[in-house]
VOBA-1610 file (N, C-alpha, C; in pm, whole numbers, padded with zeros to 5 digits, always signed):
BEGIN
Unk+01673-00220+01462Unk+01590-00343+01465Unk+01451-00320+01429Unk+01402-00419+01353Unk+01257-00394+01314Unk+01159-00454+01408Unk+01071-00379+01424Unk+00952-00421+01529Unk+00881-00548+01473Unk+00878-00645+01536Unk+00799-00760+01491Unk+00661-00731+01472Unk+00591-00646+01545Unk+00464-00595+01528Unk+00422-00531+01384Unk+00535-00467+01356Unk+00546-00387+01228Unk+00536-00494+01101Unk+00634-00591+01120Unk+00634-00693+01015Unk+00517-00781+00999Unk+00449-00804+01111Unk+00328-00868+01125Unk+00211-00787+01074Unk+00201-00661+01097Unk+00111-00581+01021Unk+00131-00553+00861Unk+00251-00566+00838Unk+00272-00557+00685Unk+00231-00693+00628Unk+00276-00811+00677Unk+00241-00941+00622Unk+00088-00962+00618Unk+00005-00896+00741Unk-00146-00912+00737Unk-00189-00825+00632Unk-00154-00719+00593Unk-00200-00622+00491Unk-00169-00675+00358Unk-00055-00755+00352Unk-00035-00811+00220Unk-00134-00939+00196Unk-00156-00999+00305Unk-00254-01115+00302Unk-00383-01059+00256Unk-00429-00944+00312Unk-00566-00890+00297Unk-00572-00852+00144Unk-00464-00791+00106Unk-00470-00744-00020Unk-00485-00844-00130Unk-00397-00972-00087Unk-00389-01076-00195Unk-00533-01150-00184Unk-00589-01161-00061Unk-00723-01221-00049Unk-00831-01133-00106Unk-00822-01010-00103Unk-00914-00933-00196Unk-00902-00952-00351Unk-00786-00970-00391Unk-00788-00990-00544Unk-00830-01122-00567Unk-00780-01239-00486Unk-00807-01371-00523Unk-00978-01393-00498Unk-01022-01345-00380Unk-01167-01354-00365Unk-01245-01308-00450Unk-01217-01183-00514Unk-01291-01124-00610Unk-01308-01212-00734Unk-01183-01266-00776Unk-01174-01345-00888Unk-01253-01480-00873Unk-01245-01539-00766Unk-01310-01681-00733Unk-01467-01651-00732Unk-01506-01534-00676Unk-01661-01501-00654Unk-01732-01468-00786Unk-01645-01390-00854Unk-01718-01316-00965Unk-01667-01380-01113Unk-01583-01476-01124Unk-01524-01529-01229Unk-01610-01563-01353Unk-01744-01604-01305Unk-01831-01649-01426Unk-01940-01544-01450Unk-01926-01423-01411Unk-02015-01303-01419Unk-01943-01201-01482Unk-02030-01137-01558Unk-01988-01010-01643Unk-02014-00896-01555Unk-01895-00813-01528Unk-01911-00713-01444Unk-01927-00576-01526Unk-01996-00482-01452Unk-02010-00364-01518Unk-01887-00273-01513Unk-01865-00181-01602Unk-01750-00106-01580Unk-01725-00032-01440Unk-01833-00003-01372Unk-01824+00062-01239Unk-01772-00042-01143Unk-01827-00161-01147Unk-01778-00269-01058Unk-01652-00307-01094Unk-01593-00318-01201Unk-01455-00344-01236Unk-01379-00243-01169Unk-01406-00111-01181Unk-01332-00006-01125Unk-01322-00016-00968Unk-01423-00067-00912Unk-01421-00073-00759Unk-01323-00198-00732Unk-01333-00294-00795Unk-01238-00405-00772Unk-01100-00387-00795Unk-01076-00285-00887Unk-00928-00252-00902Unk-00884-00149-00819Unk-00969-00082-00739Unk-00929+00038-00648Unk-00911-00024-00515Unk-00964-00144-00472Unk-00947-00207-00341Unk-00810-00207-00290Unk-00711-00268-00357Unk-00579-00274-00306Unk-00521-00128-00280Unk-00545-00022-00352Unk-00509+00103-00331Unk-00563+00158-00219Unk-00696+00132-00190Unk-00753+00177-00062Unk-00684+00113+00056Unk-00656+00001+00047Unk-00573-00064+00167Unk-00444+00008+00187Unk-00363+00032+00077Unk-00248+00103+00079Unk-00254+00244+00141Unk-00362+00320+00102Unk-00392+00453+00155Unk-00421+00451+00301Unk-00494+00345+00360Unk-00525+00325+00481Unk-00386+00318+00567Unk-00306+00246+00511Unk-00163+00223+00570Unk-00083+00348+00591Unk-00074+00433+00468Unk+00017+00555+00480Unk-00057+00669+00535Unk-00178+00670+00545Unk-00269+00793+00586Unk-00202+00865+00715Unk-00186+00767+00812Unk-00126+00832+00949Unk-00004+00921+00934Unk+00085+00882+00837Unk+00206+00969+00811Unk+00190+01107+00756Unk+00044+01130+00706Unk+00023+01259+00669Unk+00021+01367+00798Unk+00000+01320+00908Unk+00005+01378+01043Unk+00123+01359+01131Unk+00224+01295+01070Unk+00336+01266+01144Unk+00430+01383+01148Unk+00501+01383+01261Unk+00605+01499+01275Unk+00755+01437+01259Unk+00760+01322+01225Unk+00895+01259+01190Unk+00923+01281+01040Unk+01039+01383+01016Unk+01080+01397+00882Unk+01102+01290+00799Unk+01137+01181+00853Unk+01177+01074+00764Unk+01047+01007+00698Unk+00926+01006+00791Unk+00807+00961+00749Unk+00753+01064+00647Unk+00770+01184+00669Unk+00718+01272+00561Unk+00783+01279+00443Unk+00921+01256+00445Unk+01002+01245+00312Unk+00955+01108+00246Unk+00958+01008+00330Unk+00909+00893+00257Unk+00768+00895+00197Unk+00675+00960+00248Unk+00537+00985+00214Unk+00557+01063+00078Unk+00627+01158+00062Unk+00643+01244-00046Unk+00711+01137-00163Unk+00796+01085-00129Unk+00858+00989-00222Unk+00762+00899-00279Unk+00671+00821-00200Unk+00587+00735-00241Unk+00483+00788-00312Unk+00421+00911-00283Unk+00319+00986-00362Unk+00387+01019-00502Unk+00512+01047-00496Unk+00571+01090-00630Unk+00559+00966-00719Unk+00622+00852-00655Unk+00630+00714-00725Unk+00488+00671-00782Unk+00373+00710-00702Unk+00253+00665-00738Unk+00196+00744-00850Unk+00250+00864-00879Unk+00202+00923-00988Unk+00259+00863-01128Unk+00375+00804-01110Unk+00449+00749-01224Unk+00452+00604-01268Unk+00432+00539-01139Unk+00459+00378-01148Unk+00310+00307-01112Unk+00308+00181-01131Unk+00197+00103-01089Unk+00209+00078-00957Unk+00118-00020-00903Unk+00103-00037-00763Unk+00228-00097-00697Unk+00272-00218-00750Unk+00371-00309-00693Unk+00511-00205-00672Unk+00555-00136-00774Unk+00673-00059-00755Unk+00643+00048-00658Unk+00549+00108-00665Unk+00515+00201-00556Unk+00526+00156-00415Unk+00476+00043-00401Unk+00480-00012-00264Unk+00622-00042-00218Unk+00688-00104-00319Unk+00839-00128-00298Unk+00919+00001-00275Unk+00903+00082-00347Unk+00975+00218-00323Unk+00929+00287-00182Unk+00795+00277-00163Unk+00751+00340-00034Unk+00805+00281+00083Unk+00808+00146+00082Unk+00855+00072+00193Unk+01015+00079+00211Unk+01073+00072+00101Unk+01229+00084+00105Unk+01265+00243+00138Unk+01212+00328+00097Unk+01237+00464+00125Unk+01193+00499+00276Unk+01094+00445+00313Unk+01070+00482+00459Unk+01161+00403+00555Unk+01216+00281+00524Unk+01315+00216+00603Unk+01440+00277+00589Unk+01493+00324+00481Unk+01622+00391+00472Unk+01618+00527+00545Unk+01501+00609+00513Unk+01500+00746+00567Unk+01498+00728+00735Unk+01423+00642+00765Unk+01414+00625+00910Unk+01543+00566+00982Unk+01629+00496+00901Unk+01762+00455+00944Unk+01862+00569+00942Unk+01845+00667+00838Unk+01948+00767+00826Unk+01898+00901+00919Unk+01781+00925+00921Unk+01724+01036+01000Unk+01685+01006+01129Unk+01620+00895+01131Unk+01565+00862+01270Unk+01431+00867+01285
//
């Protein structure tokens, strides 16, 4: 059974990530950004994702640690969206299998 608060947290984080992307575009669409400002805008969703998975670094649950390793491996090879999908799916499957 999926905890409703977990689903709510995931949806809230997705909303914040989306608003970060759209808000930056709306506010800055007519301005020329410096390369540094562009890099900051591109890193914002990754920072949100890291804040979500950071507690798993100190987890004692083997399923969470394995999902974290899979997610980090995916992050080295894939873009943000496939990494998030793989991370969520691996955490769900491993928690179901291992507990």
